[in-house]
N, C-alpha and C positions, 0 to 999 in steps of 0.2 A: 588565571581564569577563576572567578568567583560564582558563587550561588548563594542567594540567601535562603531560608525557610519558604518564604513565599515567593520566590523567583524562579521560574523554571527555564531561564535563559541564561547562558554564558556570557559575561560582560564582553560587549565586542571591544576589540582593540583601538586604541588610538594613533597607533604608529604605523598602520597598514600601508600597503601600497596601493595602486589603481588596478580596478577591474572594470570592464567595460560593458555597457549595456547599450544596444543600438536600437533605436526607434525608426519603425515604418511610418510611411510607405518607403519602399525600396526602390531605386531606380534600376535600370537594365544593366549599369555597371555595378550594382550590388551596394552602392553607396547608400547610406541610412539619412533619413531626413534629419536625426540629431543624434548625439552620443550623451549618455550618462556615465558618470563613473561611481563606483562604490568601493568599500573598502574590502580587501581581500589580502592573504597571505603576501606579505613583501618579498619573500624569497623564492617564490613559485614553487613551494612544497605543498600545495594542496590540488587536487583533482577535483573539480565539478563533475558529478558523474550523471545527475539529472535533476529535474525539478518540476514541481507542480503548483498551479494557482489557484487561489481561492480567498475569499474575504475572511481574514482571521480576526479583525479587530471590527467590523461590523460598520465600516465607514463608507461602504459602497463601492470601494476602490479594491482591485485585485492586489493579493500579496503574494509572494514567493517563499514556498518552502524549499531548500536547495541542499540535495544529498553531497556532501563532501567526503572526500578521504586522503589521508597524507600518502605523500610520495615517497616517504622515508620510511614509515611505520606500516606495515601491512595490515595490522589489526586496529588501526586507527580509523573510525568513522563517526559521523556527526550530521546533523542537520541544522542549517542555519535559516532563520527566518528573516526575510526582507519584506517590510511593509510599503505597500505603495502610498503615494499621496500627490499633490500638485507639483511638487517640486522632484519627483521620482521616487527611488527606492531608497529605504534608510535601513541598515542593518541593525537588527535587534540581537544578534549574535547567537550562538548555539544552544539548541534546546537542550534541557536536563530533567532529569526525573526528581521525584520527591525528595531522594537522599542524594542529591546533587551529582548524580551520575550521567555521563554523556548518553542522550538518545540518538542512535544511528542505526542504519541499516542499509538494504538494499532495494527498498522501495519505500514511496511516500505518497500519500493522498490526503486531499482535504475535503471536509464535509461536516455540516451541522449536526452532530450526533445526538445533541440534547435539545434541538429547537430552541436555543436561546439567543438566535440571531448573530452568534459568533462560530465561524468555521474552525473544526477542530483537526488538527494534525495528525494522523494516523501514519506510524513509521514501521514498516514490515521488516523486521530483523531475522531474517530467514537462515542467515548462515551462523549456526552456533559453534563454529569450530574454533573461534579465536581464543587464544589465551586471557584477553581482556573480558571476557565475558564471565568469568569463574563467580563473580560477584551479582551478576544479573540473573533475574528469574527468566531465561531465555533458552532453556533446555527444549530442544526440538524445534526451535524458533518461536519468535513471539511477536505480539503488535505492542509497539509503544504507543500510548495516546496522550497528548498534549493538547489541554483545552482552550480554545480561544477566549479573547477578552478585551476589552476597550485598548489596553496597550499592547496589544498582538497577542498575549497568553494570559490565561486567568490567573489570578492572585488569590482565589479563593478554592478552585475546583483543583486537586491535585492530579498530576499526571499518574497514570497507571499502567502496568505491564500486563497483558493478556496473553497466557499459551494454554496449552492442553492440560496443564494442572490446574488451572482456573475453575473454580466451582461452575458446574452447569455446562462448561465446554466438554463435547465429546471426546472419548480417547485419553491418551496419557503422552505427556512429553518425553519423546524418546530422541536422542542425539540423531540429528540427519533428516528429521522429518520435513524441515523446511517450511513451518509455518511461517506465513508473512509474504510468501510469494505470491506474484501477480495479484497485488491489492485492487480491489474496485468498490466504489462506495455508490449507494443509490437506496431509495425507498422500495423495498420489496413487497411490502404489505398494505401500503397506502395510507399509513398512520399518521405520517408527517414526519416522522424519525428517519434519517438515512441510517442504513445498515451497511456491514462491511463484507465482502466476500474475501477469502483468501486460499490460495492453494496449499496443500501439503504434498508435494510431487514425491518426498522421499518417504512417505507414510506406508509402513508394511502392517498387513492383516492377513488372516487367514493362511499363514505361512507362505505369503507372497511378498518378496522384496522390492520395495520401491514401486509399488502399485499405483500409489497416490490416492488423495482423496481433496475434497473441498470443504470448508467451513464457510457458514453464513452466521454471523453473529448481529444481533440486534441493537439498535440504537434505541434509547429510552430516555426518559426525564433526568436519569442518573448518569447518563452517558452511554458508553459501550459496556454492554453486559455479557456473560456468558449464559446467563438465564434464557431459555428457548432457542439456543444456539441449533441449527441443523447441520447435519454432516451427509456428504453424497459421495460416491464412489461408483465404478462399473458393476460391483457386486450389490448395490443398493436396488431393491425392486423398483421395477418400472424404469430404470435406467439401460438403454441398450449395451450390449457389449458383455465382455467377460474382463474382471480385473486379471492382468498378467504381470509377470517380473518385468521390470523397467519399463513399464509404460508412462509412469510419472505424471498421472492423471492429475489435473489441476495446476501445471506449470504456468498456466496463464488464466484469468477469469476476466469477465466484464459483465457489469449490470446495465442493461438497457432497456427501455421501455418500447418496444417494438409495435405494440398495438394500442398505444396512446391511453392507457386504462389507468394510469397515474400509478401504476405498478411495474417496478421494474425486474425482469427476467434476468436469468443466468445463463450466459454462455461460458463454457469450458474449452480452454485449450489442452490437447495432450499430444504435443509433438512426437513423443516415443512411440504411440500406438503403432501396432503391427510393424515392427523393426524399423522405427522413423519414418514411416509413411506419414503417420499424423493423422488426427481427427479432431472434429469440434463438436461439442455438445450443446443442445439448448433446452434449457428448462424454463417452464412458464411459471408466473406468478401469480398467485391467489390471495384471497384475504389473509389466510395464515401465512403468507410468504411464499418462498420458492417450494414448489412441488415436483417430484420426479414423475408424477402422473403426466402421460403426454409427451414427454422428453424424445427428442429424436438426436440423431447424431448424421455427418455427413463429412465426407473428406475430398481431396482433389479429384479422385476418381468420378465421384458424384456428379463434379461438373465439368466432367471431360477433359481434365488436365493431367498432367503426367503425375503419378503418384508415388513412384519409387523413390524413397529417400527425401520426400518434398518436405518432411517436417511440418505439415499443415497443423495449424494452431498455435504455432511458436511464438505469434505476437497477436494480441487483440487490441483494439481501440473500442472505448465507450464514449 
């Protein structure tokens, strides 16, 4: 595996086996209209955990960022970029940071953070317990940002790591905070730059263990920045409820424009609320971004559904 100073991708292998991509429409028997094959690990030692789509190279065709992990090494994680085109998907290899270190994690999202026409890949590295993380700036969890470019990733804008020790980001990086959980991307203030929301479900504050919080980081001409970042918890003024031990507020987030004002509000899932009954919070977006003013919460009981142990808010879609 190699990485040059201006190449934020691991070079794809040439002796790999076949993985299958099936194309719709699908028949009642589940058969695909056609199949494509792309290179994956030939020995079956790789798990495909999840993926997300976006236009990383600006050609108008969707590309895929795929989270993978090793079946043999428990602390081995990476994100592979597959670019789309007329002939299907092409593997560009695994993402790497400016120092040549593998960029991997537990979540991944794509959005144009710097409004240059190329989708940028944001990796949520929320689990900071791996031995391989000792050289990474991921204490308390982090976001790994790899910027898009004509060939898939930018050759001029270096990848960055952002955590709570980054200038402007509220709080401080502490083991187990879980920054990078429940990633979502959207323009929260209508300035044309997409922003990033991430949960920190393991965040401790005011003597409360694992109360949880949410960060909203701004996109800008220079990419994702800690400047102007906002933090919300159940102890934030205007937010319903009270932070309690093991709530894990922020386990999930979604940025959604529910009122068609071209600003995306924030939805927060807290499945641990009230002894695992769970709840969801909705925050509005104003010209200054997400605001706690007017926020409200609801759960299973609100909608007349069984509440006990429901873990309402454990999964959100944006």
